[in-house]
C-alpha positions in Angstrom: 0.1 -0.1 0.2 1.4 3.5 -1.1 1.5 6.0 1.8 -1.4 8.6 1.6 -1.9 11.9 2.8 -4.2 11.8 5.9 -6.9 13.7 3.8 -6.9 10.9 1.3 -6.8 8.2 3.8 -10.0 9.7 5.4 -11.9 9.8 2.4 -11.1 6.1 1.6 -12.0 4.8 4.9 -15.5 6.8 4.8 -15.9 5.3 1.5 -15.1 1.6 2.6 -17.3 2.0 5.6 -20.2 2.5 3.8 -19.4 -0.4 1.5 -18.3 1.4 -1.4 -14.9 0.1 -3.4 -12.3 2.9 -3.5 -9.2 2.8 -5.5 -6.3 5.3 -5.8 -5.4 5.2 -9.8 -3.2 6.6 -12.3 -0.3 9.2 -11.8 -0.6 9.8 -8.2 0.1 6.0 -7.6 3.1 6.3 -9.9 4.3 9.2 -8.1 3.9 8.0 -4.7 5.7 4.8 -5.5 8.7 6.8 -6.9 8.9 8.8 -3.5 7.2 12.1 -4.6 4.2 13.7 -3.0 1.4 14.1 -5.3 -1.2 16.9 -5.0 -3.8 15.6 -7.1 -5.5 12.1 -6.1 -7.9 10.1 -8.5 -9.9 7.5 -6.6 -12.1 5.1 -8.6 -15.5 4.4 -6.8 -18.2 1.7 -7.7 -21.1 4.0 -6.6 -23.0 6.9 -8.3 -21.3 10.4 -7.4 -24.8 11.5 -6.7 -24.7 9.1 -3.7 -21.6 10.3 -2.3 -21.5 13.8 -2.7 -23.2 14.7 0.6 -20.7 12.9 2.6 -18.0 15.3 2.0 -18.1 18.7 2.9 -17.3 21.1 0.2 -17.3 18.4 -2.4 -18.4 19.7 -5.7 -19.2 18.0 -9.3 -16.7 19.0 -12.1 -18.3 21.1 -14.7 -19.3 19.1 -17.7 -19.0 15.6 -15.9 -21.5 14.0 -14.0 -19.2 11.1 -12.6 -16.6 12.9 -11.1 -16.4 14.8 -8.1 -13.8 17.0 -6.6 -12.7 17.7 -3.2 -10.3 20.6 -2.8 -8.5 20.7 0.6 -6.6 24.1 -0.1 -9.7 25.9 -0.3 -10.7 24.6 2.9 -7.3 25.4 4.6 -7.3 29.0 2.9 -10.9 29.8 4.6 -9.6 28.5 8.1 -6.5 30.5 7.8 -8.8 33.6 7.1 -10.8 33.0 10.0 -8.5 31.9 12.8 -5.5 34.4 12.0 -6.0 38.0 13.0 -2.5 39.2 11.8 -2.8 39.7 8.1 0.8 38.6 7.6 0.2 35.5 9.4 -3.0 34.6 7.5 -1.3 35.6 4.3 1.8 33.1 5.1 -0.9 30.3 6.0 -2.7 30.8 2.9 0.2 30.8 0.8 1.1 27.5 2.5 -2.3 26.1 2.1 -1.9 26.5 -1.8 1.5 25.4 -1.9 0.5 21.8 0.2 -3.0 21.9 -1.6 -4.3 18.4 -1.7 -7.0 17.8 -4.4 -9.1 14.7 -4.5 -11.2 13.5 -7.6 -13.6 10.9 -7.0 -14.5 9.0 -10.3 -17.7 6.8 -10.6 -16.8 3.5 -12.5 -17.9 -0.1 -11.8 -14.8 -2.1 -12.2 -11.1 -0.5 -11.8 -9.7 -3.0 -14.3 -11.7 -1.1 -17.0 -10.0 2.2 -16.1 -6.5 0.7 -15.9 -7.1 -0.7 -19.6 -7.6 2.9 -21.1 -4.4 4.2 -19.9 -1.7 4.3 -22.1 1.6 3.5 -20.4 2.2 0.9 -17.5 3.5 3.1 -14.5 -0.1 5.0 -14.9 -1.9 1.7 -15.2 -1.8 0.8 -11.6 -4.2 1.0 -8.4 -4.0 0.8 -4.8 -6.6 0.2 -1.9 -6.3 0.1 1.7 -8.9 -2.6 1.6 -8.4 -4.6 -1.6 -4.6 -4.4 -2.2 -2.4 -3.3 -5.1 -3.6 -3.8 -8.7 -0.9 -4.0 -11.5 -1.9 -5.9 -14.6 0.6 -4.5 -16.9 3.6 -4.6 -14.7 3.8 -0.8 -14.1 5.7 -1.3 -10.5 8.3 -3.4 -11.9 8.9 -0.6 -14.9 9.2 2.0 -12.2 11.7 0.0 -10.3 13.6 -0.1 -13.4 13.1 3.1 -14.6 11.4 2.5 -17.8 8.7 3.7 -20.2 6.5 1.2 -21.7 3.2 1.4 -23.5 0.0 -0.7 -22.4 0.0 -3.5 -24.8 2.3 -4.5 -27.9 4.5 -1.1 -28.9 4.6 -1.8 -32.3 0.6 -2.1 -32.9 -0.2 0.9 -30.1 2.3 3.2 -31.9 1.0 2.2 -35.2 -2.5 3.0 -34.1 -1.9 6.2 -32.0 1.4 7.8 -33.3 1.2 10.7 -30.9 2.2 8.2 -28.1 5.5 7.9 -29.4 6.2 11.5 -28.4 4.0 11.2 -25.2 6.8 8.4 -24.8 9.4 10.8 -24.8 7.9 13.6 -22.6 7.6 10.9 -20.1 11.5 10.4 -20.4 12.0 14.1 -20.1 9.6 14.4 -16.8 11.2 11.4 -15.1 14.4 10.7 -16.3 13.7 7.1 -17.2 14.8 5.5 -20.4 12.6 3.6 -23.0 12.3 -0.2 -22.7 14.0 -1.9 -25.6 10.7 -3.0 -27.4 9.5 0.6 -27.1 12.7 2.1 -28.4 12.5 -0.2 -31.5 8.8 0.2 -32.4 9.4 4.0 -32.2 12.3 3.8 -34.3 9.8 1.6 -36.8 7.1 3.8 -36.6 8.5 7.2 -36.5 7.4 8.0 -40.2 3.7 7.9 -38.4 4.2 10.9 -36.5 3.1 13.5 -39.0 -0.6 11.7 -38.9 -0.9 12.9 -35.1 -1.5 16.5 -36.5 0.6 19.6 -36.0 -1.3 20.6 -33.1 -0.6 17.6 -31.1 3.1 17.3 -32.2 3.6 20.8 -31.1 2.1 20.9 -27.8 3.9 17.7 -26.8 7.2 19.1 -28.1 6.3 22.0 -25.5 5.7 19.8 -22.9 9.1 18.0 -23.5 11.2 20.9 -23.7 9.9 22.3 -20.8 10.6 19.0 -17.9 13.7 18.2 -16.0 15.3 16.0 -18.5 14.6 17.9 -21.6 18.3 17.5 -22.9 18.1 13.7 -22.8 14.6 13.7 -24.3 16.0 16.0 -27.1 19.0 13.3 -27.8 16.3 10.7 -28.0 14.2 12.4 -30.6 17.2 12.4 -32.7 18.2 8.8 -32.1 14.3 7.6 -32.5 14.2 9.6 -35.9 11.6 11.8 -34.7 13.5 15.1 -34.8 13.0 15.6 -38.7 9.0 15.7 -37.6 9.6 18.4 -34.9 11.8 20.3 -37.8 9.1 19.7 -40.9 8.8 18.2 -44.1 11.5 20.3 -45.8 13.9 19.1 -43.2 17.7 18.5 -44.8 20.6 16.8 -42.9 21.8 18.9 -39.9 25.2 20.5 -40.9 28.4 19.9 -38.5 27.6 23.1 -36.8 24.3 22.6 -36.2 24.8 19.3 -34.9 27.7 20.4 -32.5 25.3 23.4 -31.3 22.3 20.8 -30.6 24.7 18.2 -28.8 25.8 20.7 -26.2 22.3 22.1 -25.9 21.4 18.6 -24.9 24.3 18.2 -22.8 23.7 21.4 -20.6 20.0 21.9 -21.0 19.7 21.4 -17.3 21.3 24.4 -16.5 18.7 26.2 -18.0 15.1 26.9 -16.0 12.6 24.6 -16.9 10.8 27.2 -19.2 10.2 25.7 -22.5 9.7 28.9 -24.6 13.4 29.7 -23.9 14.7 26.1 -24.4 12.9 26.0 -27.8 14.4 29.4 -28.7 17.7 27.8 -28.0 16.7 24.8 -30.1 16.1 27.0 -33.3 19.3 29.1 -32.7 21.1 25.7 -33.4 19.9 25.9 -36.9 20.7 27.9 -39.8 18.1 30.7 -40.3 16.2 29.6 -43.2 16.0 26.0 -41.9 14.9 27.6 -38.1 12.3 29.8 -39.7 10.8 26.8 -41.8 10.6 25.0 -38.6 8.9 27.3 -36.7 6.3 28.0 -39.5 5.7 24.3 -39.7 4.8 23.9 -35.9 2.2 26.7 -36.5 2.8 28.3 -32.9 0.2 30.8 -31.3 1.1 34.3 -32.6 3.4 35.5 -29.5 5.3 32.4 -29.5 6.1 32.6 -33.3 6.8 36.3 -33.0 9.6 35.3 -29.8 11.3 32.5 -31.9 11.4 34.7 -35.1 13.0 37.5 -32.8 15.8 35.5 -31.4 16.5 33.8 -35.1 16.8 37.3 -36.5 17.8 39.9 -33.8 19.6 38.0 -30.9 22.8 38.5 -32.7 22.0 42.6 -32.7 21.2 42.4 -29.1 24.7 41.0 -28.5 26.2 44.4 -29.5 24.0 46.5 -27.7 26.7 48.4 -25.6 25.3 51.6 -24.5 22.5 52.9 -23.0 21.0 54.8 -26.1 21.8 51.3 -28.2 19.3 49.7 -25.6 16.5 52.4 -25.6 16.6 52.0 -29.5 16.1 48.4 -29.0 13.2 48.6 -26.8 11.6 51.3 -28.8 11.7 48.9 -31.9 10.5 45.7 -30.3 8.9 46.6 -26.9 9.8 45.3 -23.7 8.3 41.9 -23.8 10.3 40.9 -26.9 13.3 42.4 -25.6 12.9 40.3 -22.2 12.3 37.5 -24.1 15.7 37.7 -26.3 17.6 38.9 -23.2 16.3 35.6 -21.1 17.6 33.4 -24.1 20.9 35.1 -24.2 21.3 34.6 -20.7 20.2 30.9 -21.1 22.9 30.8 -24.0 25.5 31.8 -21.6 24.6 29.2 -19.2 24.8 26.2 -21.9 27.6 27.4 -23.9 29.8 28.8 -21.3 30.2 32.0 -22.9 31.1 35.2 -20.9 28.1 37.0 -19.2 29.4 40.3 -19.3 27.0 41.6 -22.1 23.9 40.3 -20.1 25.3 41.9 -16.9 25.9 45.0 -19.0 22.3 45.4 -20.5 21.0 44.5 -16.9 23.1 47.5 -15.3 21.8 49.7 -18.4 18.1 49.0 -18.1 18.5 49.7 -14.3 19.8 52.9 -15.1 17.4 53.9 -17.7 14.5 52.9 -15.5 15.6 54.8 -12.5 16.7 57.9 -14.8 13.0 58.0 -16.3 14.4 58.4 -19.7 11.8 58.5 -22.7 12.2 55.2 -24.1 9.1 54.6 -26.5 7.0 55.8 -28.9 4.5 56.8 -26.3 7.2 58.7 -24.3 7.6 61.3 -27.0 5.9 64.7 -26.6 4.9 64.8 -30.1 2.1 62.3 -31.8 1.8 60.6 -35.2 -1.4 62.9 -35.6 0.4 66.1 -35.2 3.1 64.9 -37.5 0.3 64.1 -40.3 -1.4 67.5 -39.5 2.0 69.3 -40.0 2.5 68.0 -43.6 5.8 66.1 -42.1 4.6 62.5 -43.3 1.6 61.3 -45.1 -1.7 59.4 -43.3 0.1 56.0 -43.5 1.0 53.9 -40.5 4.1 52.7 -41.6 5.5 56.1 -42.3 4.3 57.6 -39.1 5.8 54.7 -37.1 9.3 54.9 -38.9 9.4 59.0 -38.1 8.3 58.4 -34.7 11.2 55.5 -34.3 13.8 57.9 -35.6 12.6 60.7 -33.0 12.9 58.1 -30.2 16.7 57.8 -31.5 17.1 61.5 -31.0 15.7 61.5 -27.4 17.6 58.5 -26.6 20.7 60.7 -27.3 19.4 64.0 -26.0 16.5 63.6 -23.6 16.3 67.2 -23.3 15.0 67.4 -26.9 11.8 65.6 -25.8 9.8 68.8 -26.7 6.9 69.4 -29.4 8.9 72.2 -30.9 12.1 70.3 -30.9 10.8 67.2 -32.2 8.6 68.9 -34.9 11.7 70.5 -36.4 13.8 67.4 -36.1 11.3 65.6 -38.1 11.0 68.3 -40.9 15.1 68.1 -41.1 14.7 64.5 -41.3 12.1 64.7 -44.3 14.6 67.1 -46.0 17.7 65.2 -45.5 17.0 61.7 -46.1 20.6 60.4 -46.1 21.2 62.3 -43.1 18.1 60.5 -41.4 19.7 57.1 -42.5 23.0 58.4 -41.0 21.5 59.4 -37.8 23.2 57.0 -35.3 26.4 56.9 -37.1 29.2 57.9 -34.8 32.0 59.4 -36.6 35.8 58.9 -35.7 37.2 62.3 -35.0 
């Protein structure tokens, strides 16, 4: 029997006392066997949810499901903290602790626990345990946990042929747990890798994101390559990687653990291992949401430019053009690069120092900080009523105030805008520093 939190043990005992069979099932069993502390517990009960809801205070049916009941102990602990602790700081600390130590129990109405286990995709999640009825492990999940192996329920060849996305899910489990693939699982993935595209781009993308955000993403990245799945992450136009790309990818895999478990940053590093054209094709292939797509394209196209930002005015130029969110993402990927490839971090630290100075001095940075608007530039006849031309002129004016903050007045900026309009070459060379 696995070790249960007192809340879970109390629920099971109350159910059993009423003659209702209760089994802990799924990932909570796997985590408990591996020595972890699950926060979410799934319990199979052989009784209708409507007949047991009244047994537990605060139990609520999950929206859209008539056969699942949720008991969230964190909410009860938070309410208790609010009522019992008069000091606001003590109450806040207690509520934060309650959230951190939350125990959530889902009761699932099902006649036979075996039918639930048969629907699980991997052996290490197809186990059940009961205080009264013993441990149920029809597919050898406990043995696989002991051996630290990932193996699907059923014949791997047949499973992966019928559900190709499970090949990626197997490697995601490797990334999460640090386990290895069983020999038969590895061989089945290699044999069926060309079935991956049939899983659909959305499923492939989401699994890749999950994989890259887990503890053992470097190991999983190597496994993607070894199993022949990497081409289906990079897209149909995939060509053999060049020597530099292979070297960078191997170094990333070896040192991924030195970065934070932030999938979006790690994926940015992944695309930086590739040549620009290949990287852009790969980003387009996985059809990310607009924000992620923009972030990945930014690091591909502009992270080298960021590397050469060496003065506060240059950093302000960068911020004005790309905005704080896009800059922050590129900066964080650059920090991760330092950790992965062991390069000096003086430029990263320099940007941190410059940014703090910019904020503390309250310098005008963005178009919105200018004392002149696009409408005023149009009304003065300096630029046509064209969004792109208006933005281009406003960005040139931000360059001016980044170097001369006192020029951020309407009169001076309008004069400078007229000068830029008359002197096209001077406008293009506005930021060039001439040697004396």
